[in-house]
N, C-alpha and C positions, 0 to 999 in steps of 0.2 A: 637509410640515409639518402637524402635527395641529391640529385646531380648538381655539381657546382656549375653555376652559370656565370660566365665572365661578362662584365659590362662591355658596352660597345667600345669604350676607350681602351680597355684592356685587350680586346680582340684586335683592334687596329694596331696597337703596340706589338702584339704577337706577329701580325703580318709584316710590320716594318722590320722586326728583328729577324724573322725568317728570310726575308728578301736580302737583308744585310749579310746574313750568314751565307746565302747562296752566292752573292757577289764576291765575298772574301774567298770562298772556296774556289770559285771560278778564276779569280785572279791568281791564286796560288797554282792552280792547275795549268792554265794557259800561259802564265808568265814564266813558268819553270822549264819550258821547252820551246823549240823552234815553232814559228808560226806556219800555217799552211803554205803550200808552194806558191799559189797565186798571190796570197797576202804578203808573204815575205818578199816576193818579187816587187810588188808595188812599194813596199817600205824601202827596199834597196834602190828602186828607181827614184823615189823621193829624195834619197840621199844625194843622188846625182843631180837632180833638179835643183837642190839647194846649193850645189856647187856650180850651177850655171848651165846644165844640160837642158835642152829644149825637147819636150815630148814630140814625137813624130818627125824630128829632125835628127837628134842625137840618140833617141831611144825609139825602137820599133815596137809598137803595141797596136793590136787590131781593134781594141775597145776604145770608146770615147773616154775623155780624161777625168770623169767624175771619180773614178776609183783612185787616181793619183791625188785629186784634191781632197777627198775625205780622209785620206791617210796622212796628209802632209802635216797637220798641226802637231801630232805627237812626235813626228820625226824631227820637226823644227825644234820642239821643246827639248828633245833628247840631245840634239846638237848644241843647243844653247846652254844646257845644264851639264853636259858631259855624261849623261846617263845612256844606257842602252836603249835603242829605239824599240825593240820588240816588247819588253814589259811596259814601256810607255804607251805603245799602241794598244796593248791589252787593257791597261787601266783606262785609257781614253775611250775605247769601245764599250767597256762595261759602264763607264760614266754616261755615255749616250743611252745605253739600255736603261739605266736608273732614271735618267731624265724623262724618257718616253713613258716609263711605267708610272712615274710620279704625275705626269700629265694626265694619263688615263685614270689614275686615282681621282684627280680633281674633276676630270670630265664626267665621271659617274657619281659625283657627290650627291646629286639630287635624283639619281636614277630611281624609277618607280619600283624596281625589283629589290630595292633595299640595300642596306649596308653589307649584308651577308654576300649578296651577289658581287659587289665591288671587291670585297676581300677575296672571294673565291677567284674572280677573274684575274686580279693582279698577281696572286700566288701562282696561278696556272701560267701566266705570261712570264713570270720570273723563272719558273722551272724550264719552260720551253726555250727561252732566249739564252739561258746560261749553259745548260747541259744537254738538252735534247738535240740541239743542232750543232754539236761539237764538230762534226765532219765538215762544217762550212763556216766555222767561226771567223768573222771578219771578211768573208767573201762579199762580192757585190750583191749576191742573192740574199745574204744574211742581212745586210743593211737595208735592202729593199723591203724584205719582210718586216723588219723592225719598224721602219718608218711608215709602213702601211697600217700598222696595228690601230692607231687612233682613228683612222678613216674607216676601216672595216668595222670597228666597234661602234662608230657613229652611225653607220648604215644599219647595224643590228638594232640600235636604239630607235632609229627612224622607222624601221619595219614594225616596231611595236607602238608607233604613234607618238614617240618621244622625240623632241628636237633638242639637241645640245645647245647650250647657251651661245649667243652670238659671239661673245668674246673668245670662244674656243674655235670658231670657224677658221680664223686666219691661221693659227698654228697648225690645225689639221690640214688645211689646204697646202701650206708650205711644206710640211713633212711629206704629204702625198706627192706633190710635184717633184721634190728631190728624189723620193723613192722610185718613181716610175722612170726617171731619167737615167738610171743605171743601165737599163736595156730597153730598147723600143718595145720589146714583147710585153713589158710590164704595164703598158697602157691598157692591156686587156683587162686588168683588174678593175680600174674604175669604170671602164666601158661596160663590162658585164654586170657589175654591181649597180650601176646607175640604171641599166635596163631592168634589172630585178626590182629596184625601188620604184621605177615608173609603173611597172605592171602591178606591184603591190599596192601603191597608193592611187593609181589611176589618174594622177595629176602630172602632166608634162612639165609644169613650172618647177617641180621639185628639183629638176636637174640644174636649174639656174640659181645656184647658191654661192655664197661667199667662198666656201672652200673649193668648189669646182672652178670658179673664176681664177682664184689664186694659183691652183695647180696648173690650169691651162696656160696661164701667163708664164709660169716657170718653164713649162714644156716648150713654149715658143721661143723664149729668151735663150734657152740652153744651146741649141745649135747655132744661133747667131753669135753667141759668146765664143763657141768653139771656132767658128769661121774667123772671128776677129783675132783670137789668140793663136790658133794653130791651123792656118789654111791648108797646110800640107796634109792634114788628116783627111780632108775632102779630095784633094787633088792626087794624093798618092796612096794613102792607107786604105781608104774605102774601095777604090778600084782593085787594089791588090787582094783585099779580103774577099771581095765578090768573086774574083777569079780563082782563088786557091783554097778558101776555107771549107768548101764542100768536101774536101778530102777527108774530113774528120767525121763524116756522117755515119750513123748506125741505123739499121732498119727498125721500123716501129715494132715489128714482131720481137726483135731482140730486146728492145726496151721494155716491152710488156712482160717478158720473161725474166727480167732482172730482179735482183733481191730488193733494190730500191723501190721498184713499183709494188712488189708484194708487201713491203713494209708500209707503203702508202695505202694500199687497197684494203688491208685488214681493218684498221681503225675506221676507214671510210664506211665499209659495210656494217661494222659494229655500230657506228653512230646512226646510220639509217634504221637499223633494227631498233635501237633505243628510242628513236623518235616515234616509232610506231606504238610505243608504250604510252598509256595515258598519263603516267606519272611524270613524263617530260613535258612540263607546262610551258617552259620558255622556248618558244618556237624560233627565236632569233638564232639558235644554233644553226639553223638552215643557212644563214648568211655566211657563217664561217665555212660551212660545207661547200657553198658555191665558190667562195674564194679558193678553197682547196682544189676544186675541180678546174678552176682557171689556172692554178699553178701546175696541175697535171697537163693541161692543154699546152701551156707554154713549154713545158718540158718536152712534149712530143713534137711541137712545131720546130724546136731547135735541132731535133734529129741527131743529137750528139750522144745521148745516153749517159752523160756524166752525172753521177749522183747529186753533186751539189746544185745542179740546175733544177732539181725538184725540191730544193730546200724550202722555198715559200709554201709550196703545196703541202709538204710534210709538217711545217709549222702550223698552218691553218687547220689541217685535219686533226692534229694532236690537240689543239685548243678546242675544236668542236667536240671531239671524243670526251675529253675531260669535263667540259661544261655539261655534257649530257649525262655522264656517269655520276657526277655529283648531284644530280637531280633525282636519282633513284631513291625510292622510299626505303629500301632495305640497306642498312649500313654495310652489310657484307658485300653487296654488289658494288658499292662505292669503293670499299677497300680493295676488292679484287681488281677493279678497273684502274685505280691509281697504281697498284702494285705492278700491273702489266706494263704500264708506261715506265715506272721506275726500274723495272728489271731490264728494260731495253737500254737504259742509260749506261750501265756498267760496261757491257761489251762495246758500246759505241765509243766510250772514252778510251777503252783499251785499244780499239782499232785506230783511233785518232793518234794515240801515242806511238803505236807501231808504225803508222804511215809516216809520221814526222821523223822518226829515228832511222828509217830505212836508207834514204839517200845519204844521210850524214855518215852512217856506218859504212856504206858502200864506197864512198870516196875517201873516207879516212883510211881505208885499207889500200886504195889505189895510190894515195899520196903519202903513204908511210915513208918516213925518213926524208921527205921533201919539205921545203919551206916556201910554199907559194904565197905571194902577196897580191899579185894582180893576175886575173885568170879569165879565159874565155872557154865556154863549152859549146862545141858544135854538136847539137842534138836536136831531135825532132820534138822532144818532150821537155817543157820548161820545168816540170816537177822534178827532173833529175838534178838540176842545178840549184834550185831553191826548194827547201830552205838551207841547203848545204853552205852556200857562200855566206849568207848573213850569220849562220850559226858558227862558222869558223872564222869570222871576221876577215874574210878574203874579199878584196875589192873586185867588183864586177866591172869590166870594161867592154866597150864595143856596143854596136847597135843590136845585132842579132844574138840573143842568148838562146833562142830556140829557132830551128830552121823550119818553122811551120809552113812557109810558102812552098818549100821544096817538095813537100809530101804530095801535093797535087801533080807535080811533074813525075815523081816516082811512081805514082799510081796510074799515070797516063790519063788523067782526067782533063788535061788541057792539051792543046795542040803542040806540036814540036816547036813551032815559032814562039808561042807563048811561053813554053817551058824554057827555051833558050834565053828569052829575055828575062824571065824571073830569076833563073839561076845566075845569069850574067850580071844582073843588078846586085844580087847578093854577093857574088864573088868580088865585085868592084868595091862594095862597102866594107866587106870583111878584109880586103887587102888594105884599105885605108886604116882600118882599126888595128890591124897587126903592125903596121908601120908607125902610126901616130901614137897609139896607146901602149905599144910594146908590152903585152902581157908576158909574164915570165913562164907561164904554163898554159897549154891548151889541152883540154880533154875532148877526144873525138868519140862520139857514140856510134858504134856499128853493131849493136846487139842483134843476134839472130832471133827472129820471130818476136819482135817487139809488139806492144799493144797498138802502136800507131800504124805500122806497115803490115803486120800480120805474117808476112812471108820473110824469106831471108833478106835482111837489110843490106843494102849496098853501103859501103863506106862513103859518107858525104864528100870526102876528099876526092873520090873518083870523079865526081861531077865538077867540083870546084877547080881542081888542078888543070882542067882543060882550058882554063883562061890564064893567059900569060901573066897578067898583073898579079893574080892571086898566087900563081906558082912562084913568082919572084919573091913575094912577101913571105911565102911559106918556106922558102929555102933557108931562112934563118933558124928554123926549128928542126930538132932532131928527136926521134921517138926514144923515150926513156924507159917505157914499160908498157906491157899489154897484158890484159887478163882474159882475153877472148871475147869480151863485150865492149871494153873501152880501151882506147889508146891514150897514153900520156906523152905529150910532146913538150920539150923544154927548149926555151930560147937559148941559142948559142952566143 
């Protein structure tokens, strides 16, 4: 019996159904549990913004406001309809993923590599954006990687002598411009890929295209818009961040020994090896590898070592690896390569679930038999308080949910004069929060040997109570419970 050959229309329908199944499974998975700590923080901050809070005045955040803006629509929709914001955000994010993949499907409609390449590419992108990047779902890096996909794919086309249609240039440039605005580091993606394209084509005029002009215009307009809406971001937050954010640095050596780096380097080396095979005819895989290398460079430049910061690099190296694997002549090689990626997804999802449940379980135990409604957490780690507060429907009040500027003073990375000013400003703002917001509970983090300080942590109250205004506001609170790592204080 001969093999059954599906028509192109049937193959396209299969791809559509496979993507739809992935999106449904992803919505069920992500929508059934708390969002990531940073993501749930932005969602909760958006709730406050919709009630009138002003970012960088009523809410302290060291990143520019694009993360607030991109998560605001589902939060507004949830408020308008009475639904929960977290599943609304999940549905919204997956909707953006579907829109980007649909655009890439149309973008490659007349690709010289044929319909099979388009089907293969979209399926790979669907798997990567739904489940391979679970540890960063909804993060700034996640959205940046997602919005850069059409641009990187267009560079891959151009490296083969193909030019996407003119009507695709504007949305490619728009998505690129938004994507790189999440963090200034992300500008390295178009800079490096444009240099590659210039070397590849030998034509300097190729850099002056509609999509690059659109992206450049957005990059210029974005800081102007921030200055117009939130001048305090430039006058207060940036100076404070420059002064104190270096306290979270990790050595490059430690980053290179991390499991995240190893997970990146294995498919990178495997793809290089596969490209040496003559059976890998589509050399545009190299473009995705270059994008992956830029993602690694950005991870190293930030010197934090936080896994989600390598998310774009991991996304692009996984895409490169799968594109190369599916060009192998032997079906067994293709099957083994795909299985290797799929086998990594299950532990990744399990780790995501465990990470989300940990802070909720921790504070559920601390707050047992208590009924908090409004709460502040004095902690160096924002991941402790989020996603707990949204998951338990407790209202977050106050400017500082995380004492991140205080870490630089604790580690003596700033002068005594600077430390006194930083902690003094925090004490003043927290005093105002305690009086005006009147949280019914405050949790104080003084864990020994935390990941942030590494050594015996001092109780942040020891520094804050040295300021009379804070001591007066704090006098209304009495410690109700202590578990050796956290203190629970109740308003009297």
